[in-house]
N, C-alpha and C positions, 0 to 999 in steps of 0.2 A: 671415508666413504666412496665406494666404487662409483664409477662414471655411469654404470647401468642403473644403479640405484638412485644416483641424483636424478638421472634422467626420468626414471619412473615417477619420483617425487614431484618433479616439475610438473609432468603430465596430470598427476593427480591434483595438484595445487590449482593449475589451470581449469581443470574440470570443476574443482570446487568454486572457484571464482565465477565460473560460467553459470553454476546453479544459484549461487548468491545473486547474480545478475537477473536469473529468470524469476526468482521469488518477487524482486522488485518490478519487473517488467509485467508479470502476469497479474499482480496484484493492481497494477495501475492501468491495466488494459480495459478493466470492466466498465468504469464511469464514462470514459470518452466514447467507448463503443456503444454505450446506450444511445449516444445522438444518432446513430444510423437507425436504430429502432424507432426513435421519436419521429422520424420521417415516415414511417410506414402507415398506411391507411388502418385505422382501427386502434392506433396507439395515439394519434393526433396531437403530437408533441407534449404528452404528459410526462413531466418530469419523474414522478413517482415510478411509472412503468419503465422509463429509460433507466432508472437507478436499480432496477430489480437484478440486473446481472451482478452488479457490486454487492447487492443484498445476498444472493445466493452464494457468491464466493466466500463472503465472511461468515455465513450462516454455517458453512461446514466446519468452522472452528469450534462451534458449540458441540457438534457430534463427535469432533476428531481430536480436540485438545489433550484429553486425558489418554484415550485410546493409543494415541501415537506414542506416548511414553511407554505404554505397556507393549506396544509393538517392538519397541527397542529391545525390552527385557526378553521377549520371546524369540524374536528373530535376529536381534543384532542391528548395529548400525547400517551396515552395508546392505542388507536385504531390505531394510525399511526404506533407505534411500532409493533402491532400485524399484520398489513398489510406488513409492512417490513420483518418480521420474515417469513411470508407465502411466500413472493417473494424470500427469501434466500432459503427456503426449495425447492420451485419450480425451482429455477435457477440450484441448485445443482443436483436435481433429473434429469432435461433436459440434464445437461452435462454428468451425468452418463449414461442416455439413448443413448447419442452419441457413446457409445462404444458397444452397442448391436443391434442398429437399422441401417438400410441402408448399412450394410457391403457389400463391393464390388461394390456398385452403385458409379456412378460419376455424377458431375454437373459442367459445365464449366471447366472440365478437372482436378478437384480436387475431393476428397472423399465426397460424399453427405452427410454423417455424420459429416462433419467438420461444415457444416452450422448448423447442430442441436447443436453442441458444442457452436458455436458463439451466438445462441439464448440463450442458458443457462448462458453464460457469461454476456450477455446484461441484462438479468433478474437479476442476481446476482448484476450487477451495480446498478439498482434501489434500491435493498436491502441495500447496504452499504451505499449509499447516504442518504436513510431515516433513517437509524440507526445512522449514523454520526450526524443527525439533532435531533434526539430525546432521544438518550441514556444519553447524558450529562446532560441536564435538569432533566430527569427522575431519575437519580441517585442522583443528588443534592437534589431534592425533597425527596426521599426516605431516605436520610441521614440526613435530616432536616435542610438543607441549611448552610449558614455561613461557618466556617472554617471546620466542620465536612464534608459539602457537597464538599467542595474544595478538602479536603484530599482523599475523596473517589474517586473523579474523576481523581486525580492524580495517584492513585493506579490503577484505571481502564485503564489508558493511558499506564501504565507498563505493565499491562497483554496484552494490544493491541500489544505492541512492541514484547512480548515474543512469542505471537502467531504468529506474523509476521515472527519471526525468525525461528519458527519451521516449516512453510510451505515449504520453499525451502530445508530444511535439510530432512524432512520426505519424500517429493516428490523426492528429488535427490536420495535417497536411493532406493526408489520403481521403479524410472525411470532406476536407474543404473542396477538393477536386471533384468528388462525387456530387456534392451539393450545388457546385457550379453547373455541372452537366445537367441536373435536375431543373435549376432555374432557367437555363438556356432552352430547355425542351418546353417548358411552360410558355416562355415568350414566343416561341416558334409554332405553338399550338399542337405540339406532338407530346407523347407520352414517353416517361422514362422512369427508371426504378433506381432506388438507391438501397443496397443490401450489404450484407456481410462480405459478399464476393468482392466489393469494391476495396477491402482492407485486407484481401487475401494474403498480401505480400508478407505482412508482419506474422501471420499465422504460419506461413511456410517456414519462415525463419525460426520461429519458436519451436516448431516441431523438429526441425532439423538440429537444433542445440539439443533438445530433449533426447533425441535418438543417439546422436553422438555421445553425450553424457552417460547414457544406459550402457552403451558398448564399452566406454572406457572403464567405468566402474565396475561393470560385470568382470573384466579381467584384471583389475587392479588386485594386488596381493595385500588387501587391506583387511587387517584383522578388527576385532571388536574390543579393543583395550578399554578397560572401564566398565565394560558391560557388567562383569561379574561383580565389581564393587557396588553397582547399582542394585542388583538383585539380592545382595547380602545385607543391604542397610537395615538397621533395626526398624521395626514397625512402629511408627508414632502412636503414643497413647491417645492424643487427642487430634481433632482436626485444627489446622492452622487458622481457621476462622474463629478459634476461641480467642485468638489475639486480635483485640479491637483494632489496632493499627494495620494488621494485615488484611482484616475483612473491609475496612474502609479503603485500604490501598487497592484491593481486588476491585472494588467498585470503582476505584479511580482508574484503573487500567481501562475498564469498560468505558468510562466517560472520555478517556484519552482518544479512543478510537473515532468518537463522534468530533473531535478536534481535528486531529490529523488529516481525516478524509473529508469532513464537513467544510472545512474552508476552501479546499481547491476545486472540489466536485461541483458545488453551486456556482464558484466563480466562472468555470469553464462554459456553463450553460447561460448565465447571466451575460457575459461578455459576448458570445456568439449570437445570442438571441436579441440583446439590446443594444448597447453602446456601439459595438463593432459593426452591427448590421446597419446602424444609422450611418456610421461613418463610411461604409461600403458604398452607399448611395453617391457620395461626393469624392470618392477616392477610388478611381479606376485601378483594377487590378488586386485590390485588397480582399483577401479571403478570410472572412471572419472566424471560421473554424481553426485554420491554421494559426492565426495570430493569438486566438484564445488559447491553442494547445501550447504555444510558445510561452505564453504568460504563465500558465499553470506548470509548465516544465520548469520555469525559472523557481516557482515555489519549491519544488523537490529538489532543485540544484542548491537553494539556500539551505534545505534540510541538511545537505551533505556538508555545506559550509559550517553549519552549526554544530554537526557531530564532530567535525575536526577540531573546531575551537573548544567544544566542550570536552573532548577527550584531553587536550592539552591543560585544561584548568580544572579538571575533575578532582586531581589529587590535592589541590589547594584550596577549594572552595566546597563546603558541605552540600549534600544533596537537598537538604531542606531550603538552604538560602538560593540554589540554583532553581528549585521549582518554584519558589515564592516569586523570584524575579521573572522567570519565563512565562508564568501563568499570569501574572499581573501585567507584565508587557503585552501578552496575547489579548487579554481583556481591553487595554487601551486601543490596541490597533483594530480589533474588530469593531468596538464602539464608535471610534472615529470614522472607520472606513464605512460602516453603515450610514453615517450622516453626511459623507462628502462625496456623494454620487455624481454631482454636477460639476466637480472641479476637475479639469483635465491636466494631465502632466505628460511630460515625455520619459517614458520608463526603459532603461536598459533591458532588453528581453533576451534571455538565453535561446540561441537559435539551434544548438547542438551541431552547428557546422565548424568543424576544426581545420577546414583547409588552409586557413591563415589566422594569425592572432586577432585581427580585426574583424574577422567575420564571425566569431563566437558569439558576440553580442551585438545588437542592433537596437537603435532607439524607435520606439513605437509610441505613438499618442494613445493613451488609456485614461480612464477615470482615476483620481487619486486613490479611490476605494481600492482598485485593483492592486495598486502599488502597495497600499498598507496590508492588504490581505496577504500579498506575496511575502513581505517581510515577516509574517507570521511564521513562515518555514523556519526562520531562524529559532523561533521559540519552541516550536513543537518538536524540534529535532532531537532534544535531551529529555523531553518530558517523561517518556517510557522508562528510560534508564534510572531516572531520578525517583520516579514512583516506586519502581521495582526495588531499588536500594533502600528506600524508607520502609517499604512494606515488610521486607525480609529481615530487617534489622534485629538482631537478637533472637531469631527463630531456631537456630541449631539444626537439630534433625527434622524439623518441620519445613525447612527451606525447600527441599526436593517436592513434597506434595504440593507446597504453595505455588511452585513453578508450574505446575499443571494447571492449577486453576486460573493463573494469569493467561496462560495460553487459550484456555477455553473462553475468558472474557473478552478476546479479540472479537468476538461475535458482536461487540459494540459497533464494530465496522459495518455490520448489516443493519442494526436497528436504527442508530442515529441518522445517517444519511437518508434513510427511507423516510423517517419522519420528518426531515428537513425538506426532502424534495415534496412531501405532500402538503407541507405548510407553503413552499413556494408556488405550488399549483393554485392554491386557494387564497393565498395572502400577499404573494409577490416575493421576489428573490431576497431582498433586503430583510423582509420581516422573517424569513427562514433562519436568519443567522442568530436568532435567539437560541436555537440548539446548541451550536458550539459555544455560544457565549454562557449558557447555563453550564455547559461542561467544564469550561475554564474556571468559572466562579466555584464550582465543587472541588477541583483540583487546588485551586488557591487556598480554600478554606482548609482542605486536608493537610497541605503542606504547613499552614501557618498554626494549626490548633490541635490536628488530631493525628499527627505522623509519629508521636512518641509511643513507645511501648509502655503501657500501663498494667500490663499482665505479667510482671516479672515473678509471680509466684509459681508459674507452670515451668517445670523442669524441662530443658532443652537438650541436655547432654545424655 
């Protein structure tokens, strides 16, 4: 391979890694960003309204999951990726604009620029849905396929997790500083405002990465290898939902999103508004939002650890066994967590500071509940992969259309956290964990009793 081609491939791989990271970062941007809006007049601390950005982000999957696959067939991987990146840049730009336009105006009793923010979150949802569909095969092709392509995708997933970890940590720090200014203004008898403008830094960075990725991919000599095989696949006779284990597995993916997002999203709000707010009264310098962001960031960091461990044992342990163990463990962690809110422990918190080995983690006093919920990240890390493997087992030619259904069911990330935040507003934060608890119970039952293919009479070749 010539040095020029090697250099081109390296640039392409780095770009794909950046896009993998942006999927994780943009996805985890919405929930903590909702905390900025909770401080706005008219929203008045509503968890349900604060979670609406996350809802709009994942609602896009319902509309874009299947069309994204069709776009690949019509336009190819490269063009679809460019459209996705343009959507990402536009979505972040619209969210940034929500901090500078329509200030002081109201609509339906809430700030008018809140709807601008929701529109931006919705556009970002289209972006991450399309990127999730195209980045994996693009990186596999750039890497040359086979073990090398698989290795690169595993590395990309790790970067996705790291970027997802960074989002609540960085935003928590910025939001914490903005809220400190707000409190100081109140004590001084003056007025101050907290808006999206206070977290503009992360949006500038995101837009810069999207812009750079668009330019690089536009000039990459990247073909659409594999696109022709997709378009020439035999049209299945039946819907994959005719298979009971696939139907229940699709519902399982829908429920999984309520677990993965439900545990950390409410944990951030609960810690910031409750235990850490109380602790800040006796601990000078403690910023509740920043610490809560670090705690939630640790959850996403443990998801990375879980994926690395899962990939190493996945060839030796069945998906059914792994899913039974992780969902059962998740149920225990959530159940005990809800009951142990009054017990405090010192927890190692991932800070995201890599300046030295000792600065990566720091000890922080938190309720035992937080530690148990964060450990849930180890469990949720491989639930998607295990559920997918069980649901497509024995599908043959029905696997491809089933994959489109799985992507559509990511809309569960919009539905369940919104239900959970509504319960939190009316019944309390801990009561809201009945939602991820229900989802965990469903996946546990699916893995144990309903994951076997009982429709072996349907021809799949």
